[in-house]
Structure formats: C-alpha cells, structure tokens
C-alpha positions in Angstrom: -2.9 23.5 10.1 0.3 22.2 8.5 0.0 20.6 5.1 0.8 16.9 4.8 4.0 16.0 2.9 5.2 12.8 1.3 8.0 12.7 3.9 5.6 11.1 6.3 5.0 8.2 3.9 8.5 6.7 4.1 8.6 3.2 5.6 10.5 2.9 8.9 12.5 0.0 7.7 13.3 -1.6 4.3 12.7 -5.3 3.9 15.9 -7.3 4.2 14.6 -10.7 3.0 13.8 -11.2 -0.7 10.3 -12.6 0.1 9.6 -9.6 2.3 10.4 -7.3 -0.6 8.1 -9.3 -2.9 5.3 -9.0 -0.3 5.8 -5.2 -0.1 5.8 -4.9 -3.9 2.6 -7.0 -4.1 0.9 -4.8 -1.5 1.9 -1.7 -3.4 0.6 -3.1 -6.7 -2.7 -4.2 -5.0 -3.0 -0.7 -3.5 -2.7 0.9 -6.9 -5.2 -1.6 -8.4 -7.8 -0.8 -5.7 -7.3 2.9 -6.0 -7.8 2.7 -9.8 -10.9 0.5 -9.5 -12.6 2.1 -6.5 -13.6 5.5 -5.4 -11.0 7.0 -2.9 -13.7 7.2 -0.2 -14.2 3.5 -0.4 -10.5 2.6 -0.1 -9.7 0.3 2.8 -6.8 -2.0 3.7 -9.3 -4.9 3.6 -9.9 -4.3 -0.1 -6.1 -4.3 -0.7 -5.8 -7.6 1.3 -8.7 -9.2 -0.6 -7.1 -8.1 -4.0 -3.7 -9.6 -3.1 -5.0 -12.5 -1.0 -2.8 -11.4 1.9 
C-alpha cells in the first residue's frame, strides 16, 4: 500500500473573498484546538464546528 503524503491535503481552491479566508483560518484554528484537547480517535468535524460555532 502506498504511504499517504501531504500532497493530498492541499485545498482545491484558495478563498478569494476576505471573509472566506477568515472562515478557513477559523476552521484551521478550531481544528488545532480540538486536536490538542481531544484524543485523535475522538476527532470529528462536528467537534470542530462546535468549537468554532460554524
């Protein structure tokens, strides 16, 4: 099986509007907070959304 690389983690598009960029940054920050606070096995997008109120 082929090992995963970070190349697959690049977004398809970059946000063009400033508010979209702010939203993406907020999601990234919330993701980091959840990963630091929770066990990796408990990580879900719902926890990220709850953290950031998205």
